N, C-alpha and C positions, 0 to 999 in steps of 0.2 A: 598703711601708706607711710606714716611717720612724718608727713609734711605739715607746714603751718601756712595758713593763708590769712593775712591780717588786713582788715578793712577799717572803716571809721567806727569807733567805739565797740567793735566786735572782732573776735579772732576765732577762726575755725582750725582745730588741730585734728588731723586725720590719723586714724588707726586702721588696723586691718578690717574690723567688722563694725566700726562706729566712728563718730566724730564728736569731739568735745567742743562745744560752743561756749566761749568765755566772753563776758560783757565787762567792759572797762568801767571803772567808777569815775564820775566827773559830772560837771554841771550840764554837759550836753547829752549825756546818756539818759534816756528815759528812766524814770524811777522803777518801772516794772522790770526792766532788764537789769538794773542794779540789784533789785530785790531777788531776782533769780540767780544772779551771780555767775553760774555756769551750769550747763546741762549736757549730759551725755546722751547722744542720739544714735541708737543703733541704725545701720543702714536698712534693716528689715522694718523699721518704723516709717520709712519714706516711700512715697509712691512715685516720685520723680524729682526733677530739678529744673529750674527756669533761669534764663539769663536774659535781661532786658536793659535797655538804655534808661538811665536814671536822670535825675535833675542836676543842673549845674556841673556838667562835665563828669558824670559818674556812670557806672554800670551797676546793676543790682543782680546779685546771684541769690536765688531763693530755693531752698530745699522745700519740697512739698510733703507734709506729713500725711500718712495714711489715716483715713477716718477711723476713729476708735483706738489709735495707737498712743495718743498723747492726751491725758486728761485735761491739761491746761488748754489746749486748742479745742477740745470737745466742749469744755465749759464756756470758752469765749465765743464759739459758734460764729465766727466771722465778724464780730463786733470790734475787734482791735484796730486801731489806727495803724497805718503802715510803719510808722516809727516805733511802735510797740511790738512789732512782729519778731519773735525770737528766732525765726527761721530765715531772716533776711540779712544779707551781708552786702554793704555798699562799698564799692571800690572806685579808685580813680579811673577814668575812661581809658587811660593808656595801659591799664592792666586787663583789658577785655580779653586778649588772647590767653592770658594766664587763667582768667576766670572760666573761659570756655574749656580750657584743658581740665580743670578740676571738676567742671560740670560733667564732662565725659567720664571722668573717673568715678564719680558718684553714681552715674547711670549704670556703669559696669558692675557696681557693687550692690545694686538693688536685688532683692529676693524675687524668686519667680512669682510670688503672690502679691507683688507690689500694687497691683490694681484692685486688690480685694480688701475690703475693710478688715482691720485687725480684730481678732476675737478677744484679745487681752491687751491691757495697757503695756506698751513696750518702752515708754519713756516715764521716768520716775517724777512724781509730783513733789512739791516742797513738803518736807516731813513735818508732822505734828510734834509739839503743840503749836497751834497758831491761834491768833485772835486779832480782832480789829473792832474799831468803834464805827457803828453806823449812826444814822440820824436818830433812830428811836431805841437803840439798844447796843449792847456789846455782844459780839459773837465769839465763842471760844470753841476750839476743837482739840481734844486731848488724844485723838487717835481711835477712840472707841465710841465717843458720843459728842454731839454738838449741843452747846448751851447758849440760850439767848437770855440776857439779863436786861430788862427794860429800863429806859431812862425816863424819869417823870417829866422831863422837859420836852420829850419828843414822842413818846409812845402814845398810841391812841387809847381811848377808853376801853375798846374791845380787848386790847392786849393786856391792859391793867387788870381787867376782870379775871382773866385766866391765869395771870401771874407769870413769873419767869418759866421758861421752858427748857426741857432737856430731851434730846432725841438720840436713841441708840442707832448705830449704823444699820443693824439688822431690821430696823423699822422703816428704812428708807428705800426708795427705788431710784432716786436720782436727784439732781439739783437743777435749778433754773436761775441763771445769772443774767441780769440786764446791766449793761455798762452805765455807770453814773455820768458818763460823758455823752450821753444821748442828747437829742434836741430838748430844749426846755430851759428854764432858769430856776434859780433857787426859790423855793416856796410854791412853785406851781405844780399842778397835778395834771399830767397829760390826759386828754379824754380817751385816747386809744393808743395802743401800740401792739406790735406783733413779736413780743419776746419769745424766745425758744428755750427748750429745756434739753439737758443732756441726761441720759438715763444710764443705768448700769448695763444695759444691753449694748451700749456703744453708740457714739456719735450724738448728733442733735437733730432736731426736726428740720425739715427742708421747706416747709410750707407755712411756718408760723404756728404750728400746732404743737402743744406740749407732748413730748414722747414719754408718757407715763402709763401707757397701756389702755388709756380710756378714749383717745382720739378727741379730747376736749380742746377747744380753741384757747388761745392764750388769754390771760386775764386783762382787766382794765385797771388804770390808775396806779398810783404809788410813788410819785416823785421821780427823781432823776434815774434811779436804778434800784435794784434790789437783789437779794439772794434769798431764794425760796427753796425749802426742802420738800421734796415730793414724798409723801408718806403712803405706805401700803394701806393703812387703815382708812385713808381718805380718797382712794382711787375712784370711788363712785360719787364723790361729792364735787360740785362745781367749784372751780377755783375763784376765790374772791379777790378783793383788792389787797395788794401786798401790805399796805399800811394798816389793814385790819386783820390780817392773817397771822396768827401766832406762830406759824411755821416759816415766817419770813422776816427779814430785817430790811429796812428801807434806807437808801442812801440820799443824803442831801449834799449841798455844796460844802466841800471840805471834809465830808464823812464817807467812809467806805470807798476810798479811792481805788482805782484799778490795781495798783501795785500791792494793795492790801487784800482786797476782796476777791480778786481772781485767783491768786495762789491758794487762798483759803478754799474756794469753791472746787479747785482742781484736786486738792488733797482729800476733800470729802468725797468727791466723785470716785477717786481712785480706791478709797477705803470701801465704798459701797460695792464697787465692782469686784474687788478682791474678796468680799464676803460672800459673793454668789458667783463663783467661777463657772465658765461655760464648760460643761462636760464633753469629753471626746468619746466618740463611739468606740466600743471595744474592738481592738485590733487595728483601729485607724491610726495612721501616722500622726505625730505631733505637728501642729500647724507651723508653717514657715521653716520646715526642716528639709524640704526637697533639695536634692543635690543639684548644683548648678550645671547646666548643660555644657558640653564641650564647645570651646570657642570656635567660631567660624574663621578659617584661614583668611578670608577676604577682610573680615573685621580686624584681624591681627595686622594685616598689611596696611589697612587704613590708619590704625593707631600708630604704627611705625612712621608712616608718612607725616602724621600730625606731630609726632615727637621731633621729626626732622625739621619741621617748620619752627617749632619752639627753639630748637638748637640753633638754627640759622638766625633767628631773631635775638639770640643771646640770652634766652631765658633758661637754657639748660647748658651746663658745662659739658665738655667732651666726655668726662667720666660718668656724669649723670645720664647722658644720652646713651652711652654704651651699656650701662647697667640696666636701664629701663628697657632698652631694646632686647637685651638678653632675657629679661623677665617675660616679655611678651612672646618671644620665640619659644621659651620653655613651655608655654601653654598649648602649643600645637600638638 
């Protein structure tokens, strides 16, 4: 496409088969988006696009990722606040017509399997090495293994007894991330919650059950949030409290913030899934490689009509209108 759509704190740059989402630095840009910097999103990683009226004279354009396509969104599992959503672009209300135009262009670029969960990650997670400080320890990931080094000021006696931990990627089946911005206050331990887990098989639980192959319910306790590693060797064991589990680090106020712990969880999940790729049946075509069907003439006519409206509104120059109209006619 080669176009640029600039919103508040976010810019979408369109290419033929993907779009580059860039996040501006500044005090109004959430730290998670600043930490991500920019992300390349292939259109085959999207299931759709939405346009809605926003707050205070704005419209919101949101690309909808396919389940299993983005390790960051799989790990977050719906826990992100709207302002932290990396697929969300906020524009002034007067640019609604332009936003609708780009929404249509994205829809036209979706792959035939857009409604099917992706079998492999199509969006890249932040690269290792990564590390962050939680309340009870420091978590580090070098690309091959995750290490937990306990803090004597925060770690439980159970964690001190077993000592610092190191987990190889091939020992894991998934990750379980709970946002530290959940309900509760510093120093409290919630009686119950329904945290969800993301596994190497793609996506996260839909009913509050950890997707680690056992069907076990989510655990209890553990503070504001946590990052738990799901181990193959412990698949048949009940999940305990995160503050007592040596395969988990617990977040407290000021520790393990979203912009630190979530990219970490996404990188680990991506590495786990890459270590156990989904095999394709012999002779079967590669996923997401189906040729796009021939365009419907009625759809071409509707697109040209829409371009005419943008041209009349002054959003397209005469040359741009003629060029884009020619491109559509060439698809007949």
